[in-house]
PALUM-599172 format. One record per residue (C-alpha): x, y, z; residue number from 0; chain. Coordinates in nm, 3 decimals, always signed. Layout:
N
<xx X | yy Y | zz Z | num NUM | chaine A>
...
This chain:
210
<xx +12.804 | yy +13.016 | zz +12.493 | num 0 | chaine A>
<xx +12.510 | yy +12.785 | zz +12.566 | num 1 | chaine A>
<xx +12.383 | yy +12.814 | zz +12.210 | num 2 | chaine A>
<xx +12.726 | yy +12.720 | zz +12.072 | num 3 | chaine A>
<xx +12.742 | yy +12.418 | zz +12.304 | num 4 | chaine A>
<xx +12.398 | yy +12.300 | zz +12.194 | num 5 | chaine A>
<xx +12.493 | yy +12.348 | zz +11.829 | num 6 | chaine A>
<xx +12.800 | yy +12.126 | zz +11.879 | num 7 | chaine A>
<xx +12.581 | yy +11.859 | zz +12.036 | num 8 | chaine A>
<xx +12.343 | yy +11.875 | zz +11.741 | num 9 | chaine A>
<xx +12.636 | yy +11.842 | zz +11.502 | num 10 | chaine A>
<xx +12.763 | yy +11.540 | zz +11.693 | num 11 | chaine A>
<xx +12.420 | yy +11.377 | zz +11.672 | num 12 | chaine A>
<xx +12.419 | yy +11.433 | zz +11.296 | num 13 | chaine A>
<xx +12.766 | yy +11.278 | zz +11.263 | num 14 | chaine A>
<xx +12.655 | yy +10.972 | zz +11.460 | num 15 | chaine A>
<xx +12.350 | yy +10.924 | zz +11.240 | num 16 | chaine A>
<xx +12.560 | yy +10.973 | zz +10.926 | num 17 | chaine A>
<xx +12.812 | yy +10.712 | zz +11.044 | num 18 | chaine A>
<xx +12.537 | yy +10.461 | zz +11.120 | num 19 | chaine A>
<xx +12.379 | yy +10.534 | zz +10.781 | num 20 | chaine A>
<xx +12.704 | yy +10.451 | zz +10.601 | num 21 | chaine A>
<xx +12.738 | yy +10.128 | zz +10.801 | num 22 | chaine A>
<xx +12.372 | yy +10.042 | zz +10.740 | num 23 | chaine A>
<xx +12.407 | yy +10.084 | zz +10.363 | num 24 | chaine A>
<xx +12.700 | yy +9.840 | zz +10.338 | num 25 | chaine A>
<xx +12.574 | yy +9.495 | zz +10.243 | num 26 | chaine A>
<xx +12.237 | yy +9.495 | zz +10.423 | num 27 | chaine A>
<xx +12.037 | yy +9.172 | zz +10.432 | num 28 | chaine A>
<xx +11.812 | yy +9.306 | zz +10.156 | num 29 | chaine A>
<xx +11.850 | yy +9.636 | zz +9.974 | num 30 | chaine A>
<xx +11.476 | yy +9.642 | zz +9.899 | num 31 | chaine A>
<xx +11.385 | yy +9.611 | zz +10.267 | num 32 | chaine A>
<xx +11.665 | yy +9.852 | zz +10.360 | num 33 | chaine A>
<xx +11.519 | yy +10.119 | zz +10.129 | num 34 | chaine A>
<xx +11.171 | yy +10.074 | zz +10.273 | num 35 | chaine A>
<xx +11.289 | yy +10.090 | zz +10.634 | num 36 | chaine A>
<xx +11.538 | yy +10.374 | zz +10.591 | num 37 | chaine A>
<xx +11.326 | yy +10.604 | zz +10.372 | num 38 | chaine A>
<xx +11.116 | yy +10.751 | zz +10.659 | num 39 | chaine A>
<xx +11.431 | yy +10.827 | zz +10.859 | num 40 | chaine A>
<xx +11.594 | yy +11.004 | zz +10.565 | num 41 | chaine A>
<xx +11.283 | yy +11.209 | zz +10.489 | num 42 | chaine A>
<xx +11.258 | yy +11.313 | zz +10.853 | num 43 | chaine A>
<xx +11.625 | yy +11.408 | zz +10.872 | num 44 | chaine A>
<xx +11.604 | yy +11.617 | zz +10.556 | num 45 | chaine A>
<xx +11.305 | yy +11.808 | zz +10.697 | num 46 | chaine A>
<xx +11.478 | yy +11.866 | zz +11.032 | num 47 | chaine A>
<xx +11.798 | yy +11.991 | zz +10.865 | num 48 | chaine A>
<xx +11.605 | yy +12.216 | zz +10.625 | num 49 | chaine A>
<xx +11.424 | yy +12.381 | zz +10.916 | num 50 | chaine A>
<xx +11.722 | yy +12.398 | zz +11.153 | num 51 | chaine A>
<xx +11.786 | yy +12.773 | zz +11.119 | num 52 | chaine A>
<xx +11.421 | yy +12.875 | zz +11.102 | num 53 | chaine A>
<xx +11.275 | yy +12.646 | zz +11.367 | num 54 | chaine A>
<xx +11.538 | yy +12.503 | zz +11.596 | num 55 | chaine A>
<xx +11.414 | yy +12.235 | zz +11.834 | num 56 | chaine A>
<xx +11.534 | yy +12.149 | zz +12.182 | num 57 | chaine A>
<xx +11.829 | yy +11.917 | zz +12.219 | num 58 | chaine A>
<xx +11.597 | yy +11.655 | zz +12.370 | num 59 | chaine A>
<xx +11.394 | yy +11.653 | zz +12.049 | num 60 | chaine A>
<xx +11.708 | yy +11.616 | zz +11.837 | num 61 | chaine A>
<xx +11.831 | yy +11.329 | zz +12.057 | num 62 | chaine A>
<xx +11.497 | yy +11.153 | zz +12.009 | num 63 | chaine A>
<xx +11.503 | yy +11.209 | zz +11.631 | num 64 | chaine A>
<xx +11.861 | yy +11.081 | zz +11.609 | num 65 | chaine A>
<xx +11.779 | yy +10.778 | zz +11.825 | num 66 | chaine A>
<xx +11.480 | yy +10.685 | zz +11.609 | num 67 | chaine A>
<xx +11.685 | yy +10.731 | zz +11.291 | num 68 | chaine A>
<xx +11.953 | yy +10.496 | zz +11.425 | num 69 | chaine A>
<xx +11.682 | yy +10.250 | zz +11.525 | num 70 | chaine A>
<xx +11.547 | yy +10.244 | zz +11.169 | num 71 | chaine A>
<xx +11.894 | yy +10.221 | zz +11.016 | num 72 | chaine A>
<xx +11.981 | yy +9.917 | zz +11.229 | num 73 | chaine A>
<xx +11.647 | yy +9.756 | zz +11.149 | num 74 | chaine A>
<xx +11.696 | yy +9.827 | zz +10.780 | num 75 | chaine A>
<xx +12.043 | yy +9.673 | zz +10.779 | num 76 | chaine A>
<xx +11.952 | yy +9.344 | zz +10.945 | num 77 | chaine A>
<xx +11.571 | yy +9.336 | zz +10.892 | num 78 | chaine A>
<xx +11.377 | yy +9.399 | zz +11.210 | num 79 | chaine A>
<xx +11.296 | yy +9.032 | zz +11.270 | num 80 | chaine A>
<xx +11.663 | yy +8.931 | zz +11.243 | num 81 | chaine A>
<xx +11.854 | yy +9.187 | zz +11.453 | num 82 | chaine A>
<xx +12.127 | yy +8.970 | zz +11.615 | num 83 | chaine A>
<xx +12.116 | yy +9.102 | zz +11.972 | num 84 | chaine A>
<xx +11.741 | yy +9.049 | zz +11.990 | num 85 | chaine A>
<xx +11.783 | yy +8.703 | zz +11.840 | num 86 | chaine A>
<xx +12.014 | yy +8.632 | zz +12.133 | num 87 | chaine A>
<xx +11.749 | yy +8.764 | zz +12.375 | num 88 | chaine A>
<xx +11.491 | yy +8.546 | zz +12.201 | num 89 | chaine A>
<xx +11.705 | yy +8.234 | zz +12.249 | num 90 | chaine A>
<xx +11.820 | yy +8.323 | zz +12.602 | num 91 | chaine A>
<xx +11.469 | yy +8.386 | zz +12.734 | num 92 | chaine A>
<xx +11.287 | yy +8.140 | zz +12.505 | num 93 | chaine A>
<xx +11.070 | yy +8.404 | zz +12.341 | num 94 | chaine A>
<xx +10.863 | yy +8.306 | zz +12.039 | num 95 | chaine A>
<xx +10.982 | yy +8.600 | zz +11.830 | num 96 | chaine A>
<xx +11.253 | yy +8.861 | zz +11.784 | num 97 | chaine A>
<xx +11.123 | yy +9.164 | zz +11.974 | num 98 | chaine A>
<xx +11.331 | yy +9.437 | zz +11.807 | num 99 | chaine A>
<xx +11.019 | yy +9.549 | zz +11.622 | num 100 | chaine A>
<xx +10.820 | yy +9.581 | zz +11.945 | num 101 | chaine A>
<xx +11.113 | yy +9.756 | zz +12.113 | num 102 | chaine A>
<xx +11.129 | yy +9.996 | zz +11.818 | num 103 | chaine A>
<xx +10.760 | yy +10.081 | zz +11.835 | num 104 | chaine A>
<xx +10.792 | yy +10.141 | zz +12.209 | num 105 | chaine A>
<xx +11.079 | yy +10.387 | zz +12.149 | num 106 | chaine A>
<xx +10.880 | yy +10.557 | zz +11.873 | num 107 | chaine A>
<xx +10.647 | yy +10.668 | zz +12.150 | num 108 | chaine A>
<xx +10.919 | yy +10.912 | zz +12.256 | num 109 | chaine A>
<xx +10.846 | yy +11.109 | zz +11.939 | num 110 | chaine A>
<xx +10.548 | yy +11.240 | zz +12.133 | num 111 | chaine A>
<xx +10.786 | yy +11.486 | zz +12.298 | num 112 | chaine A>
<xx +10.873 | yy +11.632 | zz +11.958 | num 113 | chaine A>
<xx +10.500 | yy +11.662 | zz +11.884 | num 114 | chaine A>
<xx +10.452 | yy +11.821 | zz +12.227 | num 115 | chaine A>
<xx +10.718 | yy +12.079 | zz +12.151 | num 116 | chaine A>
<xx +10.563 | yy +12.171 | zz +11.817 | num 117 | chaine A>
<xx +10.219 | yy +12.196 | zz +11.976 | num 118 | chaine A>
<xx +10.342 | yy +12.423 | zz +12.258 | num 119 | chaine A>
<xx +10.540 | yy +12.650 | zz +12.029 | num 120 | chaine A>
<xx +10.309 | yy +12.669 | zz +11.727 | num 121 | chaine A>
<xx +9.954 | yy +12.636 | zz +11.863 | num 122 | chaine A>
<xx +9.749 | yy +12.802 | zz +12.141 | num 123 | chaine A>
<xx +9.762 | yy +12.479 | zz +12.345 | num 124 | chaine A>
<xx +9.899 | yy +12.513 | zz +12.698 | num 125 | chaine A>
<xx +10.030 | yy +12.252 | zz +12.938 | num 126 | chaine A>
<xx +9.766 | yy +12.032 | zz +13.094 | num 127 | chaine A>
<xx +9.535 | yy +11.736 | zz +13.029 | num 128 | chaine A>
<xx +9.430 | yy +11.854 | zz +12.684 | num 129 | chaine A>
<xx +9.789 | yy +11.880 | zz +12.565 | num 130 | chaine A>
<xx +9.859 | yy +11.530 | zz +12.695 | num 131 | chaine A>
<xx +9.546 | yy +11.391 | zz +12.528 | num 132 | chaine A>
<xx +9.605 | yy +11.559 | zz +12.191 | num 133 | chaine A>
<xx +9.974 | yy +11.470 | zz +12.176 | num 134 | chaine A>
<xx +9.898 | yy +11.108 | zz +12.268 | num 135 | chaine A>
<xx +9.631 | yy +11.098 | zz +11.997 | num 136 | chaine A>
<xx +9.875 | yy +11.240 | zz +11.742 | num 137 | chaine A>
<xx +10.135 | yy +10.980 | zz +11.837 | num 138 | chaine A>
<xx +9.881 | yy +10.700 | zz +11.794 | num 139 | chaine A>
<xx +9.766 | yy +10.848 | zz +11.462 | num 140 | chaine A>
<xx +10.124 | yy +10.841 | zz +11.330 | num 141 | chaine A>
<xx +10.161 | yy +10.481 | zz +11.448 | num 142 | chaine A>
<xx +9.838 | yy +10.389 | zz +11.268 | num 143 | chaine A>
<xx +9.953 | yy +10.571 | zz +10.951 | num 144 | chaine A>
<xx +10.276 | yy +10.369 | zz +10.953 | num 145 | chaine A>
<xx +10.077 | yy +10.046 | zz +10.979 | num 146 | chaine A>
<xx +9.861 | yy +10.159 | zz +10.685 | num 147 | chaine A>
<xx +10.175 | yy +10.231 | zz +10.481 | num 148 | chaine A>
<xx +10.306 | yy +9.881 | zz +10.559 | num 149 | chaine A>
<xx +9.972 | yy +9.735 | zz +10.447 | num 150 | chaine A>
<xx +9.976 | yy +9.937 | zz +10.121 | num 151 | chaine A>
<xx +10.333 | yy +9.825 | zz +10.046 | num 152 | chaine A>
<xx +10.222 | yy +9.465 | zz +10.091 | num 153 | chaine A>
<xx +9.930 | yy +9.515 | zz +9.852 | num 154 | chaine A>
<xx +10.136 | yy +9.699 | zz +9.588 | num 155 | chaine A>
<xx +10.412 | yy +9.439 | zz +9.597 | num 156 | chaine A>
<xx +10.153 | yy +9.157 | zz +9.599 | num 157 | chaine A>
<xx +10.292 | yy +9.009 | zz +9.918 | num 158 | chaine A>
<xx +10.648 | yy +8.956 | zz +9.795 | num 159 | chaine A>
<xx +10.936 | yy +8.856 | zz +10.021 | num 160 | chaine A>
<xx +11.056 | yy +9.215 | zz +10.067 | num 161 | chaine A>
<xx +10.712 | yy +9.331 | zz +10.178 | num 162 | chaine A>
<xx +10.682 | yy +9.038 | zz +10.421 | num 163 | chaine A>
<xx +11.019 | yy +9.126 | zz +10.573 | num 164 | chaine A>
<xx +10.910 | yy +9.491 | zz +10.586 | num 165 | chaine A>
<xx +10.588 | yy +9.397 | zz +10.766 | num 166 | chaine A>
<xx +10.780 | yy +9.175 | zz +11.008 | num 167 | chaine A>
<xx +10.469 | yy +9.014 | zz +11.160 | num 168 | chaine A>
<xx +10.661 | yy +8.691 | zz +11.234 | num 169 | chaine A>
<xx +10.336 | yy +8.498 | zz +11.211 | num 170 | chaine A>
<xx +10.148 | yy +8.708 | zz +11.470 | num 171 | chaine A>
<xx +9.800 | yy +8.802 | zz +11.344 | num 172 | chaine A>
<xx +9.783 | yy +9.075 | zz +11.610 | num 173 | chaine A>
<xx +10.116 | yy +9.231 | zz +11.517 | num 174 | chaine A>
<xx +9.959 | yy +9.560 | zz +11.404 | num 175 | chaine A>
<xx +9.766 | yy +9.596 | zz +11.728 | num 176 | chaine A>
<xx +10.071 | yy +9.508 | zz +11.938 | num 177 | chaine A>
<xx +10.281 | yy +9.765 | zz +11.751 | num 178 | chaine A>
<xx +10.029 | yy +10.039 | zz +11.825 | num 179 | chaine A>
<xx +9.995 | yy +9.935 | zz +12.190 | num 180 | chaine A>
<xx +10.374 | yy +9.949 | zz +12.228 | num 181 | chaine A>
<xx +10.375 | yy +10.300 | zz +12.080 | num 182 | chaine A>
<xx +10.094 | yy +10.405 | zz +12.315 | num 183 | chaine A>
<xx +10.283 | yy +10.273 | zz +12.619 | num 184 | chaine A>
<xx +10.604 | yy +10.443 | zz +12.504 | num 185 | chaine A>
<xx +10.415 | yy +10.768 | zz +12.450 | num 186 | chaine A>
<xx +10.253 | yy +10.772 | zz +12.794 | num 187 | chaine A>
<xx +10.578 | yy +10.683 | zz +12.972 | num 188 | chaine A>
<xx +10.779 | yy +10.942 | zz +12.777 | num 189 | chaine A>
<xx +10.529 | yy +11.220 | zz +12.849 | num 190 | chaine A>
<xx +10.503 | yy +11.120 | zz +13.214 | num 191 | chaine A>
<xx +10.877 | yy +11.093 | zz +13.281 | num 192 | chaine A>
<xx +11.029 | yy +11.357 | zz +13.053 | num 193 | chaine A>
<xx +10.781 | yy +11.646 | zz +13.026 | num 194 | chaine A>
<xx +10.932 | yy +11.850 | zz +13.311 | num 195 | chaine A>
<xx +11.284 | yy +11.808 | zz +13.174 | num 196 | chaine A>
<xx +11.147 | yy +11.901 | zz +12.832 | num 197 | chaine A>
<xx +10.988 | yy +12.215 | zz +12.980 | num 198 | chaine A>
<xx +11.324 | yy +12.324 | zz +13.121 | num 199 | chaine A>
<xx +11.481 | yy +12.288 | zz +12.777 | num 200 | chaine A>
<xx +11.195 | yy +12.482 | zz +12.621 | num 201 | chaine A>
<xx +11.248 | yy +12.761 | zz +12.876 | num 202 | chaine A>
<xx +11.616 | yy +12.787 | zz +12.781 | num 203 | chaine A>
<xx +11.520 | yy +12.789 | zz +12.415 | num 204 | chaine A>
<xx +11.293 | yy +13.090 | zz +12.474 | num 205 | chaine A>
<xx +11.575 | yy +13.293 | zz +12.631 | num 206 | chaine A>
<xx +11.726 | yy +13.565 | zz +12.410 | num 207 | chaine A>
<xx +12.031 | yy +13.445 | zz +12.217 | num 208 | chaine A>
<xx +12.355 | yy +13.616 | zz +12.309 | num 209 | chaine A>
């Protein structure tokens, strides 16, 4: 019964992401930027779906993956620096930039819980300071890799408009460092607030299926 309920939730998450994908693909600001922003989400979703029967994750992990996919799809549709709601926030609070990008990197810190789950289920690591340290380091490493990919795209495209929109620095020379700091903060908060809830879901996952 519980397994069937969780499966329905996972299916609903997939339908939501699919619906947002269709919306995102309809007349985005730039198809070149859209492809660059959406590609990581699509690759991740394909991997998750391919492994669903062999290595099923907790519902919390699937919610995080779906949330991050939607985040990228929205950013790809509008371009991160031009997401309307965050433009409104920028004007209302007199910020110097659209902070959707920073918000996105903060939320990407929640992916640490997916990394935590994989580490607990597939390695000898147990709960404790070392797990926290290693998962946090992995989360930062992924954030750094993403920044390197953005840099390589800029070099390959010779700094064209699409690559500038993809980078989304908005004139901030410390944008890369800020992005990684936001991911680090999101990682620490997610692990601190959600690890016990995550453990309860892992315990249910380990129960024999009826």
